[in-house]
C-alpha positions as CSV (number, residue, x, y, z in Angstrom):
1,X,126.3,86.2,113.8
2,X,126.4,83.4,111.2
3,X,128.6,84.7,108.4
4,X,127.1,82.2,105.9
5,X,123.6,83.6,106.4
6,X,124.5,87.2,105.5
7,X,123.8,88.1,101.9
8,X,124.8,91.4,100.4
9,X,121.8,92.6,98.3
10,X,123.2,95.9,97.0
11,X,126.1,98.3,97.2
12,X,126.1,102.1,96.6
13,X,128.9,104.3,95.3
14,X,129.0,106.2,98.6
15,X,129.9,103.0,100.5
16,X,126.5,102.0,101.7
17,X,125.4,98.3,101.5
18,X,122.2,96.5,102.3
19,X,122.6,93.1,103.8
20,X,120.1,90.4,104.6
21,X,121.0,88.8,107.9
22,X,118.8,85.8,108.2
23,X,115.3,87.4,108.0
24,X,116.4,90.9,109.0
25,X,117.3,93.5,106.4
26,X,120.2,95.8,107.4
27,X,122.0,98.7,106.0
28,X,125.5,100.0,107.0
29,X,128.2,102.3,105.7
30,X,130.9,100.2,107.3
31,X,133.0,97.7,105.3
32,X,130.6,94.9,106.3
33,X,128.1,93.9,108.9
34,X,130.5,91.4,110.4
35,X,133.2,94.0,111.0
36,X,130.9,97.0,111.9
37,X,131.4,96.6,115.6
38,X,135.2,96.4,115.4
39,X,135.3,99.4,113.0
40,X,133.1,101.5,115.4
41,X,135.3,100.5,118.4
42,X,138.4,101.5,116.5
43,X,137.1,104.9,115.8
44,X,135.5,105.4,119.2
45,X,138.9,104.6,120.9
46,X,140.3,107.8,119.3
47,X,138.1,109.9,121.6
48,X,139.1,109.7,125.2
49,X,136.5,112.1,126.5
50,X,133.4,110.4,125.2
51,X,132.3,107.8,127.7
52,X,129.3,106.5,125.7
53,X,130.0,106.6,122.0
54,X,127.0,104.4,120.9
55,X,123.7,106.1,120.1
56,X,120.6,104.1,119.6
57,X,117.1,105.1,118.5
58,X,114.1,103.4,117.0
59,X,111.8,104.7,114.3
60,X,108.4,103.1,114.6
61,X,105.4,103.3,112.2
62,X,101.7,103.1,113.1
63,X,99.8,99.8,112.6
64,X,98.0,101.1,109.5
65,X,101.3,102.2,107.8
66,X,103.3,99.8,105.7
67,X,106.4,101.6,104.4
68,X,108.8,100.0,101.9
69,X,112.3,99.0,102.9
70,X,113.7,101.8,100.8
71,X,111.4,104.4,102.5
72,X,112.5,103.1,105.9
73,X,116.2,103.4,105.1
74,X,115.6,106.9,103.7
75,X,113.8,107.9,106.9
76,X,116.7,106.5,109.0
77,X,119.2,108.5,107.0
78,X,117.1,111.6,107.4
79,X,117.0,111.1,111.1
80,X,120.8,110.9,111.2
81,X,121.0,114.1,109.2
82,X,118.8,115.8,111.8
83,X,121.2,114.7,114.5
84,X,124.2,115.9,112.5
85,X,125.6,112.4,112.2
86,X,125.0,111.6,108.5
87,X,128.8,111.0,108.0
88,X,129.1,108.7,111.0
89,X,129.3,104.9,111.0
90,X,125.9,103.4,111.4
91,X,123.9,100.2,111.2
92,X,120.1,100.1,110.4
93,X,118.0,97.0,111.0
94,X,114.3,96.6,109.9
95,X,112.0,94.5,112.1
96,X,108.6,93.5,110.7
97,X,107.8,90.8,113.3
98,X,105.6,93.0,115.5
99,X,102.4,94.9,114.9
100,X,104.3,98.1,114.3
101,X,107.1,98.1,111.7
102,X,110.2,99.7,113.2
103,X,113.8,100.3,112.4
104,X,116.7,100.2,114.8
105,X,119.3,102.9,114.4
106,X,122.8,102.3,115.9
107,X,125.3,105.0,115.1
108,X,128.8,105.9,116.4
109,X,128.8,109.3,117.9
110,X,132.5,109.8,117.1
111,X,133.1,111.4,113.7
112,X,135.5,109.1,111.7
113,X,137.4,112.1,110.3
114,X,137.6,114.6,113.2
115,X,137.2,112.1,116.1
116,X,134.9,114.5,117.8
117,X,131.7,113.4,119.5
118,X,128.4,114.6,118.1
119,X,126.3,116.7,120.5
120,X,123.1,115.2,121.7
121,X,121.6,118.4,122.9
122,X,117.9,118.6,122.2
123,X,118.0,115.3,120.2
124,X,114.5,114.5,121.4
125,X,113.0,117.5,119.7
126,X,115.2,117.1,116.6
127,X,114.0,113.5,116.1
128,X,110.4,114.5,116.7
129,X,110.7,117.3,114.2
130,X,112.2,114.9,111.6
131,X,109.4,112.4,112.2
132,X,106.8,115.1,111.6
133,X,108.5,116.2,108.4
134,X,108.8,112.6,107.2
135,X,105.1,112.0,107.8
136,X,104.3,115.0,105.5
137,X,106.7,113.8,102.9
138,X,105.6,110.2,102.6
139,X,102.0,110.6,103.7
140,X,102.3,108.4,106.8
141,X,99.7,108.6,109.5
142,X,100.4,111.6,111.8
143,X,101.4,110.7,115.3
144,X,101.8,112.6,118.5
145,X,105.0,114.5,119.3
146,X,106.6,117.3,121.1
147,X,106.6,119.8,118.2
148,X,104.1,121.5,116.0
149,X,103.9,124.3,113.4
150,X,103.0,127.8,114.4
151,X,100.9,130.2,112.3
152,X,104.0,131.2,110.3
153,X,104.8,127.6,109.4
154,X,107.8,127.3,111.8
155,X,108.4,124.3,114.0
156,X,108.0,125.0,117.7
157,X,107.6,123.0,120.8
158,X,104.1,122.0,121.7
159,X,102.9,123.6,124.8
160,X,101.0,121.2,127.0
161,X,97.8,122.6,128.5
162,X,98.1,120.4,131.6
163,X,101.2,119.5,133.5
164,X,102.2,115.8,133.8
165,X,101.7,113.8,136.9
166,X,104.2,114.8,139.7
167,X,107.2,112.5,140.2
168,X,106.2,111.5,143.7
169,X,102.7,110.6,142.7
170,X,104.0,108.6,139.7
171,X,106.4,106.7,142.0
172,X,103.6,105.9,144.4
173,X,101.3,104.6,141.7
174,X,104.1,102.5,140.1
175,X,105.6,100.9,143.2
176,X,102.7,100.7,145.6
177,X,99.9,100.3,142.9
178,X,97.9,103.0,144.7
179,X,95.8,105.6,143.0
180,X,97.3,109.0,144.0
181,X,95.2,112.0,145.0
182,X,96.5,113.7,141.8
183,X,95.1,110.9,139.5
184,X,91.8,110.8,141.4
185,X,91.3,114.6,141.2
186,X,92.4,114.8,137.6
187,X,90.1,112.0,136.5
188,X,87.1,113.1,138.5
189,X,87.3,116.9,138.8
190,X,89.4,118.4,135.9
191,X,86.6,118.2,133.3
192,X,83.8,119.6,135.6
193,X,86.0,122.3,137.1
194,X,87.0,123.3,133.6
195,X,83.4,123.6,132.5
196,X,82.6,125.8,135.5
197,X,85.6,128.1,134.9
198,X,84.8,128.5,131.2
199,X,81.1,128.9,131.6
200,X,81.2,132.6,132.4
201,X,79.2,132.0,135.6
202,X,82.0,130.7,137.8
203,X,81.9,131.6,141.5
204,X,83.9,130.4,144.5
205,X,80.7,128.8,145.8
206,X,80.2,126.8,142.6
207,X,83.8,125.6,142.7
208,X,83.6,124.6,146.3
209,X,80.3,122.8,145.7
210,X,81.7,120.7,142.9
211,X,84.8,119.8,144.9
212,X,82.7,118.9,148.0
213,X,80.7,116.5,145.8
214,X,83.9,114.7,144.9
215,X,85.2,114.5,148.4
216,X,87.8,117.3,147.9
217,X,88.4,120.7,149.4
218,X,90.1,123.9,148.1
219,X,92.2,125.6,150.7
220,X,94.8,128.3,150.9
221,X,98.4,127.1,151.2
222,X,101.1,129.7,151.5
223,X,100.4,132.3,148.8
224,X,98.4,130.0,146.6
225,X,95.7,127.3,146.6
226,X,95.9,123.6,147.2
227,X,93.4,120.7,146.9
228,X,92.9,118.4,149.9
229,X,91.1,115.2,150.6
230,X,88.1,116.0,152.9
231,X,88.1,112.6,154.6
232,X,91.8,111.9,155.2
233,X,94.1,114.6,156.6
234,X,97.2,112.3,156.1
235,X,97.0,112.6,152.3
236,X,99.5,115.0,150.8
237,X,97.6,117.8,149.0
238,X,98.2,118.8,145.4
239,X,98.6,122.3,143.9
240,X,95.4,123.6,142.6
241,X,97.1,124.7,139.4
242,X,98.0,121.0,138.6
243,X,94.3,120.2,138.7
244,X,93.5,123.0,136.3
245,X,96.0,125.8,135.2
246,X,93.3,128.5,135.7
247,X,92.5,127.4,139.3
248,X,94.8,130.0,140.9
249,X,94.4,133.2,142.9
250,X,96.2,135.2,140.3
251,X,93.8,134.2,137.5
252,X,90.5,134.0,139.4
253,X,90.6,136.8,142.0
254,X,90.3,139.6,139.4
255,X,87.0,138.1,138.3
256,X,85.6,136.3,141.3
257,X,86.8,138.5,144.0
258,X,88.9,137.6,147.0
259,X,89.2,133.9,147.8
260,X,86.5,132.6,150.2
261,X,87.1,129.4,152.2
262,X,85.1,126.3,151.6
263,X,81.7,126.3,153.4
264,X,80.9,124.2,156.4
265,X,79.3,120.8,155.4
266,X,76.6,119.7,157.8
267,X,75.4,116.1,157.7
268,X,71.9,115.3,159.2
269,X,71.1,112.1,161.0
270,X,67.9,110.8,162.7
271,X,67.7,109.5,166.3
272,X,69.0,106.1,165.1
273,X,72.1,107.6,163.5
274,X,70.7,107.0,160.0
275,X,72.1,109.4,157.4
276,X,69.4,111.7,156.2
277,X,71.3,114.1,154.0
278,X,73.5,117.1,153.9
279,X,73.5,120.8,153.0
280,X,76.0,120.0,150.2
281,X,75.8,116.8,148.1
282,X,78.6,114.4,148.7
283,X,78.8,111.6,146.1
284,X,82.4,110.4,146.0
285,X,85.3,109.8,148.4
286,X,89.0,109.4,147.7
287,X,90.2,106.2,149.2
288,X,94.0,106.1,149.6
289,X,93.8,102.3,149.8
290,X,92.4,101.9,146.3
291,X,94.7,100.4,143.8
292,X,95.4,101.9,140.4
293,X,94.2,98.6,138.9
294,X,90.8,99.0,140.6
295,X,89.8,102.0,138.5
296,X,86.6,101.0,136.7
297,X,85.6,98.4,139.3
298,X,82.3,98.8,141.2
299,X,82.5,100.7,144.5
300,X,81.4,97.6,146.5
301,X,84.2,95.5,145.0
302,X,86.8,98.3,145.4
303,X,85.9,98.5,149.1
304,X,86.0,94.7,149.4
305,X,89.4,94.4,147.7
306,X,90.8,97.3,149.8
307,X,89.7,95.6,153.0
308,X,91.2,92.4,151.8
309,X,94.5,94.1,151.1
310,X,94.6,95.8,154.5
311,X,93.9,92.4,156.1
312,X,96.7,90.9,154.0
313,X,99.2,93.5,155.2
314,X,98.0,93.0,158.8
315,X,98.7,89.3,158.5
316,X,102.2,90.0,157.1
317,X,102.9,92.5,159.9
318,X,101.8,89.8,162.4
319,X,104.1,87.3,160.7
320,X,107.0,89.8,160.8
321,X,106.5,90.7,164.4
322,X,106.2,87.0,165.5
323,X,109.1,85.8,163.4
324,X,112.3,84.8,165.3
325,X,115.6,84.2,163.7
326,X,116.5,80.5,163.9
327,X,119.8,79.5,165.5
328,X,122.1,76.6,164.9
329,X,122.2,74.0,167.6
330,X,124.7,75.5,170.2
331,X,125.0,72.2,172.1
332,X,126.0,70.4,169.0
333,X,128.6,73.0,168.1
334,X,130.0,72.9,171.6
335,X,130.2,69.1,171.5
336,X,132.3,69.3,168.3
337,X,134.8,71.7,169.9
338,X,135.0,69.3,173.0
339,X,135.6,66.4,170.6
340,X,138.6,68.1,169.0
341,X,139.9,69.3,172.3
342,X,139.5,65.8,173.8
343,X,141.3,64.1,171.0
344,X,144.4,66.3,171.5
345,X,144.2,65.9,175.3
346,X,144.3,62.1,174.9
347,X,147.3,62.4,172.5
348,X,149.1,64.7,175.0
349,X,148.5,62.1,177.7
350,X,149.8,59.4,175.4
351,X,153.0,61.5,174.8
352,X,153.5,62.0,178.5
353,X,153.3,58.3,179.1
354,X,155.5,57.1,176.2
355,X,158.2,59.7,175.8
356,X,160.7,59.9,178.8
357,X,163.2,62.4,177.3
358,X,162.1,65.9,178.5
359,X,163.4,67.6,175.3
360,X,161.6,65.2,173.0
361,X,158.5,65.4,175.1
362,X,158.5,69.2,174.9
363,X,159.0,69.0,171.1
364,X,156.0,66.6,170.8
365,X,153.9,68.9,173.0
366,X,154.7,71.8,170.6
367,X,153.8,69.7,167.6
368,X,150.5,68.7,169.2
369,X,149.7,72.4,170.1
370,X,150.3,73.4,166.5
371,X,148.1,70.6,165.1
372,X,145.4,71.4,167.7
373,X,145.4,75.1,166.6
374,X,145.2,74.0,162.9
375,X,142.3,71.7,163.7
376,X,140.4,74.4,165.6
377,X,140.9,76.9,162.7
378,X,139.6,74.2,160.3
379,X,136.6,73.5,162.5
380,X,135.8,77.3,162.8
381,X,136.0,77.6,159.0
382,X,133.7,74.6,158.6
383,X,131.3,76.1,161.0
384,X,131.4,79.5,159.2
385,X,130.5,77.8,155.9
386,X,127.7,75.8,157.6
387,X,126.3,78.9,159.3
388,X,126.3,80.7,156.0
389,X,124.5,77.9,154.2
390,X,122.1,77.6,157.2
391,X,121.0,81.2,157.0
392,X,120.9,81.2,153.2
393,X,118.1,78.6,153.2
394,X,114.7,80.3,152.6
395,X,113.1,78.7,155.6
396,X,115.7,80.3,157.9
397,X,115.3,83.8,156.6
398,X,112.5,86.2,157.2
399,X,110.5,86.7,153.9
400,X,110.1,90.1,152.5
401,X,106.5,91.3,151.8
402,X,106.4,90.2,148.2
403,X,108.0,86.8,148.9
404,X,105.4,86.3,151.6
405,X,102.6,87.3,149.3
406,X,103.8,84.8,146.7
407,X,103.8,82.0,149.2
408,X,100.2,83.0,150.2
409,X,99.2,83.0,146.6
410,X,100.5,79.5,146.2
411,X,98.1,78.6,149.0
412,X,95.2,79.9,146.9
413,X,94.8,83.1,148.9
414,X,92.5,85.4,146.8
415,X,93.8,88.7,148.3
416,X,97.4,87.6,147.6
417,X,96.6,86.7,144.0
418,X,94.9,90.1,143.5
419,X,97.9,91.9,145.1
420,X,100.3,90.2,142.7
421,X,98.2,91.1,139.7
422,X,98.1,94.7,140.9
423,X,101.9,94.7,141.2
424,X,102.4,93.5,137.7
425,X,99.6,95.6,136.3
426,X,101.8,98.7,136.3
427,X,104.5,96.9,134.4
428,X,102.0,95.8,131.7
429,X,103.4,92.3,131.7
430,X,100.0,90.7,131.8
431,X,98.9,92.6,128.7
432,X,102.2,92.5,126.6
433,X,104.2,89.4,127.4
434,X,102.0,86.8,129.0
435,X,98.8,86.8,127.0
436,X,97.7,83.2,126.2
437,X,95.2,84.0,123.4
438,X,93.2,86.8,121.9
439,X,90.1,84.6,122.3
440,X,88.8,85.3,125.7
441,X,85.8,86.0,128.0
442,X,86.2,89.7,129.1
443,X,85.0,90.3,132.6
444,X,84.9,93.4,134.9
445,X,88.0,95.3,135.9
446,X,90.0,93.5,138.6
447,X,87.4,90.7,138.8
448,X,89.5,88.4,140.9
449,X,88.6,85.0,142.2
450,X,90.5,82.2,143.9
451,X,91.5,79.1,141.8
452,X,88.5,77.1,140.9
453,X,88.4,73.3,140.7
454,X,87.3,72.2,137.2
455,X,87.1,68.6,136.4
456,X,89.9,67.5,134.1
457,X,92.1,70.6,134.7
458,X,95.1,71.1,137.0
459,X,95.8,74.6,138.3
460,X,99.0,76.6,138.7
461,X,99.5,80.2,140.0
462,X,102.3,82.3,138.4
463,X,104.4,84.9,140.2
464,X,102.3,87.7,138.6
465,X,99.0,86.3,139.8
466,X,97.8,84.6,136.7
467,X,95.9,81.4,137.3
468,X,96.6,78.8,134.7
469,X,94.5,75.6,134.0
470,X,96.4,72.7,132.5
471,X,95.4,69.7,130.5
472,X,98.1,67.1,129.4
473,X,100.8,69.5,130.5
474,X,99.6,72.4,128.3
475,X,97.9,75.6,129.4
476,X,94.4,75.7,128.1
477,X,92.8,78.4,130.2
478,X,94.3,81.5,131.9
479,X,92.5,83.8,134.3
480,X,94.1,87.3,134.7
481,X,91.2,88.8,136.5
482,X,89.6,90.8,133.8
483,X,90.1,88.2,131.1
484,X,89.7,84.4,130.9
485,X,91.8,83.5,127.9
486,X,91.2,80.2,126.0
487,X,94.2,78.7,124.1
488,X,92.4,76.1,121.9
489,X,88.7,77.0,121.8
490,X,87.6,74.7,119.0
491,X,89.0,71.4,120.2
492,X,86.6,68.7,121.4
493,X,83.6,70.7,120.2
494,X,84.4,73.7,122.5
495,X,85.2,71.9,125.7
496,X,87.6,74.7,126.8
497,X,85.1,77.4,126.1
498,X,82.7,75.6,128.5
499,X,85.5,75.4,131.1
500,X,86.0,79.2,130.8
501,X,82.3,79.7,131.2
502,X,82.5,77.8,134.5
503,X,85.1,80.3,135.7
504,X,83.1,83.3,134.4
505,X,80.0,82.1,136.2
506,X,81.5,82.6,139.6
507,X,82.8,86.1,138.8
508,X,80.9,89.3,139.6
509,X,79.0,89.5,136.4
510,X,79.2,93.3,136.2
511,X,80.6,93.0,132.7
512,X,81.0,89.9,130.5
513,X,81.3,89.4,126.8
514,X,83.2,87.3,124.3
515,X,86.2,88.9,122.5
516,X,88.4,87.5,119.7
517,X,87.9,86.0,116.3
518,X,84.4,86.1,114.8
519,X,84.4,82.3,114.6
520,X,85.2,82.1,118.3
521,X,82.4,84.5,119.3
522,X,79.9,82.6,117.2
523,X,81.0,79.3,118.7
524,X,80.9,80.7,122.3
525,X,77.4,82.2,121.8
526,X,76.1,78.8,120.4
527,X,77.4,77.0,123.5
528,X,75.7,79.4,126.0
529,X,72.2,77.8,125.8
530,X,73.6,74.4,126.4
531,X,75.7,75.7,129.3
532,X,72.8,77.4,130.9
533,X,70.7,74.2,130.9
534,X,73.1,72.6,133.3
535,X,73.9,75.7,135.4
536,X,72.1,77.1,138.4
537,X,72.0,80.6,136.8
538,X,72.4,81.8,133.3
539,X,75.7,83.3,132.1
540,X,75.4,87.0,132.7
541,X,76.4,88.3,129.3
542,X,76.2,92.1,129.1
543,X,76.7,92.7,125.4
544,X,73.3,93.1,123.7
545,X,74.3,91.7,120.3
546,X,75.8,88.6,121.9
547,X,72.8,88.2,124.2
548,X,70.7,88.0,121.1
549,X,73.1,85.5,119.4
550,X,72.9,83.4,122.6
551,X,69.1,83.4,122.7
552,X,68.6,85.7,125.7
553,X,66.8,88.6,124.0
554,X,64.6,88.4,120.9
555,X,65.8,90.7,118.2
556,X,63.0,93.2,117.2
557,X,61.5,92.5,113.8
558,X,62.4,95.0,111.1
559,X,61.5,95.1,107.4
560,X,64.9,96.6,106.5
561,X,67.1,94.2,104.7
562,X,70.4,95.8,105.7
563,X,69.8,95.5,109.5
564,X,71.8,92.2,109.9
565,X,74.8,94.0,108.2
566,X,74.5,96.8,110.7
567,X,74.4,94.4,113.6
568,X,77.4,92.5,112.2
569,X,79.4,95.7,112.0
570,X,78.6,96.4,115.6
571,X,79.6,92.9,116.6
572,X,82.8,93.1,114.6
573,X,83.7,96.3,116.5
574,X,83.2,94.5,119.8
575,X,85.2,91.5,118.7
576,X,88.1,93.4,117.1
577,X,88.2,96.7,118.9
578,X,87.3,95.8,122.4
579,X,90.4,93.6,123.1
580,X,92.8,96.3,121.9
581,X,91.3,99.1,123.9
582,X,90.4,98.0,127.5
583,X,87.1,99.4,128.6
584,X,87.5,102.1,131.3
585,X,84.3,103.1,133.1
586,X,85.7,106.4,134.4
587,X,83.7,109.6,134.2
588,X,85.8,111.3,131.6
589,X,85.7,108.5,129.1
590,X,81.9,108.0,129.6
591,X,81.5,111.6,128.5
592,X,83.7,111.2,125.4
593,X,83.1,107.6,124.2
594,X,80.4,105.0,124.4
595,X,82.6,102.1,125.6
596,X,80.2,100.7,128.1
597,X,78.4,97.4,127.1
598,X,75.6,97.7,129.8
599,X,73.9,100.6,131.6
600,X,73.7,98.9,135.0
601,X,77.2,99.7,136.3
602,X,78.1,100.9,139.7
603,X,80.0,104.1,140.3
604,X,83.8,104.1,140.4
605,X,83.9,105.1,144.0
606,X,81.8,104.3,147.0
607,X,79.1,106.8,148.0
608,X,79.5,108.8,151.1
């Protein structure tokens, strides 16, 4: 830390001081910011039992809150008091360089007077309780937390109505990017099952009918109930109580009677094996191959992408089965040993011919034997290093699955690019770290295409599956599947917007609208008529307001003067709200919010 950039702004009688370190405002109760680390180390060394004396926490405010510096420091001190560490050494640092104002709290767990470590038991609840109290005190926007007040005004733990996703299912979704049976059942069945259970007319028949419609089956397992996939016996079932807490024998049998198994489903076909119908409606199927990133994509594209991923894995398995480990040239190695051996054989013959004294000849033989052994050891060491370097080269090692997928993506393989995007989707890197611009053409979920040749642009594929289009060494366009981001949309009269439209034209067209600054949306809509004149098909915009701005649909005449203002408010929501909250076309959100920009969407899952 640059000592000359630290400016002490204020000092308090209790030893606190506020220091401006560059552009970061800090507060500490140590002798100074420069010596705080050394002071904490000196105190922490007095406690031998505490292995981790540093405690770090972050207080973060919502986007709409703008607390003052003094309020932030008061909140940080209140949080330390809640942790029983108000007398401990600390450093606070305020960061305002992100959307959410936040304060870093670093405190020494070792008490500087007693040298005892502060207990961290239940610190999570204590911090949440402190945050809720601070929200009430300063009028900050209430946020979610693990505590709430009961009817007597006491703080208690919030009891979650539904259990969180099981650990195994979470690991599967994170590492394999697969949608687990738990997530599928919760997203599709929890709401409808809850309506049946709370309707007052629930029966085992009604529950079975709804689960059959979703491709699920309720069976007995041990003493309880479990939910299975009807179409894949290899899928591990989930406890029925995790789908809905009331879906148990103990709760339902007193009201519905003894559990009755799921009825037999009969499918009817004609003489040509064409499906005619069934005695129970079957609309959805859980597909274990479906990736978590595919939620919201149309059933046809989900099926197509699943088949492409299976083919990609089959190609890798074929590569792995056919791969043979390369070996160094054995003949060349043998020749090098023969060369060293031949050299010393010639020198031994020379000694035999030139030295007549038997004792001197024997001494010379011993010297040659020692030198020969040293030469052989040196040659073996050289070969060991060469062999290590040989097998360290990438071309001489069998690639792991993701290394192989990256190589295929560099060869413009669409399935490999999609697979890389799915892998990094769970880590949120594409949304948080690698966004090129807020101005973009938003497409359907997981709407992946291979790199497209656009005149004047060079392409590059990153390790996380982003396709970048360069001009003069700078990234101008970036395709992440569901977004085509435009870095400089206003240069050259919107040339890069037109380039992004070329990419959008070859996508599925299930959803497409402009998102970003109002100026960008207006500019893009004005370019659409010109772009359509030279295109084989019009750009499939799905937002009604933007279609009118682009000249697709004629706005209905209305005598009301305030109609343009209403339309503008709707358009501003699309431009400002839509990029922050990705549209999810799942059943539960369709029932709660109207996020869909067009009614002609396919179902999430393929029909049976």
